[in-house]
C-alpha positions in Angstrom: 113.4 129.2 67.3 115.2 129.5 70.6 115.5 133.3 70.2 111.8 133.6 69.4 110.9 131.6 72.5 113.2 133.7 74.7 111.6 136.8 73.3 108.1 135.5 74.1 109.1 134.7 77.7 110.8 138.1 78.2 107.7 139.9 76.8 105.5 137.9 79.2 107.7 138.8 82.1 107.7 142.5 81.2 103.9 142.5 80.8 103.5 140.8 84.2 105.9 143.3 85.8 104.0 146.2 84.4 100.7 144.7 85.7 102.2 144.2 89.1 103.5 147.8 89.2 100.1 149.1 88.2 98.4 146.9 90.9 100.9 148.2 93.5 100.2 151.8 92.6 96.5 151.2 92.8 96.9 149.6 96.3 99.1 152.4 97.5 96.6 155.0 96.2 93.7 153.2 97.9 95.5 153.1 101.2 96.4 156.7 101.0 92.8 157.6 100.4 91.7 155.5 103.3 94.3 157.1 105.6 93.3 160.6 104.5 89.6 159.9 105.1 90.4 158.4 108.5 92.6 161.4 109.4 89.9 163.8 108.4 87.1 161.9 110.2 89.3 161.5 113.3 90.2 165.2 113.3 86.6 166.3 112.9 85.4 163.9 115.6 88.1 165.0 118.0 87.3 168.7 117.3 83.6 168.3 118.0 84.1 166.1 121.0 86.6 168.6 122.4 84.2 171.4 121.9 81.4 169.4 123.6 83.6 168.5 126.5 84.7 172.2 126.8 81.2 173.4 127.1 80.4 170.9 129.9 83.3 171.9 132.0 
């Protein structure tokens, strides 16, 4: 009985750990996408603003 209970607790912990690892990967992927989009938008904005400022001067 005790071994069965221990097995259930261990299985629950492994499932929770797997879920947390999946959640962590999803959050890291989301942040990487946000960073990449921000980098691209900032680069494009800087490029076009630099060209516009260059034409004025």
